[in-house]
C-alpha positions as CSV (number, residue, x, y, z in Angstrom):
1,X,118.0,123.4,41.9
2,X,114.3,122.6,41.3
3,X,114.7,119.3,43.1
4,X,116.2,121.2,46.1
5,X,113.2,123.6,46.2
6,X,110.8,120.7,45.9
7,X,112.5,118.8,48.7
8,X,112.5,122.0,50.9
9,X,108.8,122.5,50.2
10,X,108.1,118.9,51.4
11,X,110.2,119.4,54.5
12,X,108.4,122.7,55.3
13,X,105.0,121.0,54.8
14,X,106.0,118.1,57.0
15,X,107.3,120.5,59.7
16,X,104.0,122.5,59.6
17,X,102.0,119.3,60.1
18,X,104.2,118.1,63.0
19,X,104.1,121.5,64.7
20,X,100.3,121.6,64.4
21,X,99.8,118.4,66.3
22,X,98.5,118.8,69.8
23,X,100.8,116.2,71.4
24,X,104.6,116.4,71.9
25,X,106.9,114.7,69.4
26,X,110.7,114.4,70.1
27,X,113.3,112.7,67.9
28,X,116.2,111.3,70.0
29,X,119.6,109.9,68.9
30,X,119.3,106.2,70.2
31,X,123.1,106.1,70.8
32,X,123.8,109.3,72.6
33,X,120.2,109.9,73.9
34,X,120.5,113.6,72.8
35,X,117.5,115.4,71.5
36,X,117.7,116.1,67.8
37,X,114.3,117.8,67.2
38,X,111.2,118.7,69.1
39,X,107.9,120.0,67.8
40,X,106.1,123.1,69.2
41,X,103.9,121.2,71.6
42,X,106.8,119.3,73.2
43,X,108.7,122.6,73.6
44,X,105.6,124.3,75.1
45,X,105.3,121.5,77.7
46,X,109.0,121.6,78.5
47,X,108.9,125.4,78.7
48,X,111.8,126.0,76.4
49,X,112.8,127.0,72.9
50,X,114.3,124.5,70.4
51,X,117.8,125.9,70.8
52,X,117.9,125.3,74.5
53,X,116.6,121.7,74.2
54,X,118.4,120.5,71.1
55,X,121.5,118.5,72.0
56,X,120.4,118.0,75.6
57,X,120.2,114.4,77.0
58,X,116.6,113.3,76.9
59,X,116.7,112.0,80.5
60,X,116.9,115.6,81.6
61,X,113.3,116.2,80.5
62,X,111.5,113.1,79.4
63,X,111.1,110.1,81.6
64,X,113.8,111.1,84.1
65,X,116.1,108.1,84.6
66,X,119.7,107.3,85.6
67,X,122.3,107.4,82.8
68,X,122.6,104.0,81.3
69,X,119.1,102.9,82.3
70,X,117.0,104.0,79.4
71,X,113.8,101.9,79.5
72,X,114.0,101.3,75.7
73,X,117.7,101.1,74.7
74,X,119.2,99.8,77.9
75,X,116.4,97.8,79.6
76,X,114.7,96.5,76.5
77,X,111.2,97.7,77.5
78,X,108.4,98.4,75.1
79,X,106.9,101.8,75.8
80,X,103.5,101.9,74.2
81,X,100.8,104.2,75.8
82,X,102.7,104.0,79.1
83,X,102.4,106.5,81.9
84,X,105.7,108.4,82.4
85,X,106.8,111.8,83.7
86,X,108.1,114.9,81.9
87,X,110.3,117.3,83.8
88,X,110.0,121.0,82.6
89,X,112.6,123.7,83.0
90,X,110.9,124.8,86.2
91,X,111.5,121.4,87.8
92,X,107.8,120.5,87.7
93,X,106.8,116.9,87.0
94,X,104.1,116.6,84.4
95,X,102.4,113.2,84.0
96,X,102.3,112.1,80.4
97,X,101.1,109.2,78.3
98,X,104.0,108.2,76.1
99,X,104.8,105.9,73.2
100,X,108.3,105.3,71.7
101,X,109.2,103.9,68.3
102,X,112.8,102.9,67.4
103,X,113.6,103.4,63.7
104,X,116.1,104.6,61.2
105,X,116.0,108.2,60.0
106,X,118.4,109.4,57.4
107,X,120.8,106.6,58.3
108,X,120.7,107.4,62.0
109,X,119.3,105.1,64.7
110,X,116.7,107.2,66.5
111,X,113.8,107.1,68.9
112,X,110.6,108.9,68.0
113,X,108.8,109.7,71.2
114,X,105.2,111.0,71.3
115,X,103.4,112.1,74.5
116,X,100.4,113.9,75.8
117,X,99.8,115.8,79.0
118,X,97.4,113.8,81.3
119,X,97.6,116.2,84.3
120,X,93.8,116.8,84.2
121,X,93.1,113.1,84.0
122,X,95.4,112.3,86.9
123,X,93.7,115.0,89.0
124,X,90.3,113.5,88.2
125,X,91.6,110.0,89.1
126,X,93.0,111.3,92.4
127,X,89.8,113.2,93.2
128,X,87.7,110.1,92.4
129,X,90.0,107.9,94.5
130,X,89.6,110.3,97.5
131,X,85.9,110.4,97.0
132,X,85.7,106.6,97.0
133,X,87.8,106.4,100.1
134,X,85.4,108.7,101.9
135,X,82.3,106.9,100.6
136,X,83.8,103.5,101.6
137,X,84.5,104.9,105.1
138,X,81.0,106.2,105.4
139,X,79.5,102.9,104.2
140,X,81.7,100.9,106.6
141,X,80.7,103.1,109.6
142,X,77.0,103.0,108.6
143,X,77.1,99.2,108.1
144,X,78.7,98.7,111.5
145,X,76.1,100.9,113.2
146,X,73.1,99.3,111.5
147,X,74.4,95.8,112.3
148,X,74.8,96.8,116.0
149,X,71.2,98.1,116.1
150,X,70.0,94.8,114.5
151,X,71.8,92.8,117.1
152,X,70.1,94.9,119.8
153,X,66.7,94.4,118.1
154,X,67.3,90.6,118.0
155,X,68.1,90.7,121.7
156,X,64.9,92.6,122.5
157,X,62.8,90.0,120.5
158,X,64.4,87.2,122.5
159,X,63.5,89.0,125.8
160,X,60.0,89.7,124.6
161,X,59.5,86.0,123.7
162,X,60.6,84.9,127.1
163,X,58.3,87.4,128.9
164,X,55.0,86.6,127.2
165,X,53.2,83.3,126.6
166,X,51.0,83.9,123.6
167,X,51.7,81.3,120.9
168,X,50.4,83.6,118.1
169,X,52.7,86.4,119.3
170,X,55.6,83.9,119.4
171,X,55.0,83.3,115.7
172,X,55.2,87.0,114.8
173,X,58.3,87.5,116.9
174,X,60.0,84.6,115.0
175,X,58.9,86.2,111.7
176,X,60.3,89.6,112.9
177,X,63.6,87.9,113.9
178,X,63.8,86.3,110.4
179,X,63.3,89.7,108.7
180,X,66.0,91.2,111.0
181,X,68.5,88.4,110.0
182,X,67.7,88.9,106.3
183,X,68.4,92.6,106.6
184,X,71.7,91.8,108.4
185,X,72.6,89.4,105.5
186,X,71.8,92.1,102.9
187,X,74.0,94.6,104.7
188,X,76.9,92.1,104.9
189,X,76.5,91.5,101.2
190,X,77.1,95.1,100.5
191,X,80.5,94.7,102.0
192,X,81.3,91.8,99.7
193,X,80.0,93.7,96.6
194,X,81.9,96.8,97.6
195,X,85.2,94.9,97.2
196,X,84.3,93.6,93.8
197,X,86.7,94.8,91.0
198,X,88.7,97.0,93.4
199,X,91.9,94.9,93.1
200,X,93.6,93.9,89.9
201,X,92.6,90.3,88.8
202,X,95.4,87.7,89.4
203,X,96.3,84.2,88.4
204,X,94.8,81.8,90.9
205,X,95.2,78.0,91.4
206,X,91.7,76.5,91.2
207,X,92.6,73.2,92.8
208,X,94.2,74.9,95.8
209,X,91.2,77.3,96.1
210,X,88.7,74.5,96.2
211,X,90.6,72.5,98.8
212,X,90.8,75.7,101.0
213,X,87.2,76.6,100.6
214,X,86.0,73.0,101.3
215,X,87.9,72.9,104.6
216,X,86.2,76.2,105.6
217,X,82.7,75.2,104.7
218,X,80.1,73.5,106.9
219,X,79.6,70.3,104.9
220,X,78.2,67.8,107.4
221,X,78.8,64.3,105.9
222,X,79.3,65.6,102.3
223,X,82.4,64.5,100.4
224,X,84.1,67.0,98.1
225,X,85.9,65.3,95.2
226,X,88.4,67.8,93.8
227,X,89.2,66.4,90.4
228,X,90.7,69.7,89.0
229,X,94.0,69.3,87.3
230,X,97.1,70.2,89.2
231,X,98.4,73.6,88.3
232,X,95.1,74.8,86.7
233,X,95.2,78.6,87.0
234,X,92.5,81.1,86.1
235,X,92.9,84.8,85.7
236,X,90.1,86.2,87.9
237,X,89.1,88.8,90.4
238,X,90.6,88.3,93.8
239,X,87.2,87.3,95.2
240,X,87.3,84.2,92.9
241,X,87.3,81.9,96.0
242,X,83.8,83.3,96.9
243,X,82.5,81.6,93.8
244,X,83.3,78.1,95.1
245,X,82.3,79.1,98.6
246,X,78.9,80.2,97.3
247,X,78.4,77.1,95.2
248,X,79.2,74.8,98.2
249,X,77.0,77.0,100.4
250,X,74.2,76.6,97.9
251,X,74.5,72.8,98.0
252,X,74.5,72.9,101.8
253,X,71.4,75.1,102.0
254,X,69.3,73.7,99.1
255,X,70.7,70.3,98.2
256,X,68.6,68.5,100.7
257,X,69.5,65.5,103.0
258,X,70.3,63.3,100.0
259,X,73.5,65.2,99.1
260,X,76.4,63.0,99.7
261,X,79.0,64.1,97.1
262,X,80.2,67.3,95.5
263,X,82.5,66.8,92.5
264,X,84.5,69.6,90.8
265,X,86.3,68.8,87.6
266,X,87.4,70.5,84.4
267,X,87.3,69.9,80.6
268,X,89.3,71.7,78.0
269,X,88.1,72.3,74.5
270,X,89.4,74.3,71.5
271,X,87.4,77.3,72.7
272,X,87.7,77.4,76.4
273,X,88.2,75.6,79.8
274,X,85.0,74.4,81.5
275,X,85.0,73.9,85.3
276,X,82.2,71.7,86.3
277,X,80.6,71.8,89.8
278,X,78.2,68.9,90.4
279,X,76.3,67.5,93.4
280,X,73.9,64.7,93.9
281,X,71.2,66.7,95.7
282,X,67.7,67.7,94.6
283,X,68.9,69.9,91.8
284,X,67.1,73.0,90.5
285,X,63.7,73.0,89.0
286,X,63.2,73.9,85.3
287,X,61.3,77.1,86.3
288,X,64.1,78.3,88.6
289,X,67.0,77.7,86.2
290,X,66.6,81.0,84.4
291,X,66.3,82.9,87.7
292,X,68.9,81.3,89.8
293,X,71.5,84.0,89.2
294,X,69.0,86.9,89.6
295,X,69.6,89.4,92.4
296,X,67.4,88.5,95.4
297,X,66.2,85.1,94.1
298,X,66.2,82.2,96.5
299,X,65.0,81.1,99.9
300,X,68.0,82.7,101.8
301,X,69.4,86.1,100.8
302,X,69.4,85.3,97.1
303,X,72.7,87.0,96.7
304,X,75.4,84.3,96.6
305,X,74.9,83.1,93.0
306,X,74.3,86.7,91.8
307,X,77.7,87.7,93.4
308,X,79.4,84.7,91.8
309,X,78.1,85.8,88.4
310,X,79.4,89.3,88.9
311,X,82.8,88.1,90.1
312,X,83.4,85.9,87.1
313,X,82.2,88.5,84.6
314,X,85.0,90.8,85.4
315,X,87.5,88.7,83.4
316,X,84.9,87.4,80.8
317,X,84.1,84.2,82.6
318,X,80.5,82.9,82.4
319,X,78.5,80.5,84.6
320,X,75.3,78.5,83.8
321,X,73.4,75.7,85.4
322,X,72.2,72.6,83.3
323,X,71.7,69.9,85.9
324,X,68.8,67.5,85.9
325,X,66.1,68.4,88.4
326,X,65.9,65.7,91.1
327,X,69.4,64.4,90.3
328,X,71.6,67.4,91.5
329,X,73.0,70.6,90.2
330,X,75.5,71.0,87.4
331,X,77.1,74.4,87.2
332,X,79.4,75.1,84.2
333,X,82.0,77.8,84.6
334,X,83.3,78.7,81.1
335,X,86.8,80.3,81.1
336,X,87.8,81.8,77.7
337,X,91.2,81.3,76.0
338,X,93.8,83.5,77.6
339,X,92.1,83.5,81.0
340,X,93.5,80.1,82.0
341,X,96.8,78.3,81.9
342,X,98.4,75.1,83.2
343,X,101.6,75.7,85.3
344,X,102.5,72.1,85.8
345,X,101.7,68.7,84.3
346,X,100.1,65.9,86.2
347,X,98.2,62.6,85.8
348,X,94.9,64.4,86.2
349,X,95.3,66.7,83.2
350,X,91.8,68.0,81.9
351,X,90.1,65.9,79.3
352,X,89.5,67.3,75.8
């Protein structure tokens, strides 16, 4: 008798703790999918009392699904902090963050489901998404209007230069046109930066990206040697191709007339995958190496390499430059473990 009282005392204590939690807990029979027990918070969210919920099929309330298509028992999915939907007695859908553990309780195969109401979070996310859409539309319209005005300004400079014959004034007109072009480049850069991180990173074939970008670039008589391994994929932002475009553009603009070859290769180590970008141009001076990725640094817009650094950092990839001044650039893109993979084998597998 004393043992029964002690056991009841422990059960009551356990029930008090479970009912005090501020997230829903439901115990479900894994075979019949009927609800065995639910704590106070779960009942509050469903809008029912325990007697009306107990024995009901869980799909009626939690994670509405077709019979025979339970994500855990039928489809073999792992539900761990996953967004799902709870249907209350009023037929309202409540967004929840849910976890499920399958275990044995008193000899019965059960699912212990816990969930919290994320309605407020979803509202904030929706509001933020709407605000971002409006801001992006505003920025797009503003960019378009400013670029049109700059085109008009450039046209007026051209007319002015033709109508007057003062060499000194010609010099200032050319300087003004250069400033207008730089402003235009800065505005166009905001469009690129606006897209950064918006889309989910994806696996991308580096060899294919380099081939595509090389064909699109203005390379004069420069040869691009793509020595990347076949099937070398990197998990990166969807603007990843801009990294190679910016590096090639950097060679084109600053490498000098001596540039004949660009070589892109890879090396794998125990720690990471290194993608090497090398050219045989004039290189980068020792004083400029530390500033080359700084916003605004450079003779053109000073934004290309800065943007490349930002694109790579989204998935933990880094980029440095350690070439020899006078002998060409050497950019090292370091991809951490887990952010690269090889989807096929070939003769040009990366060296270790």
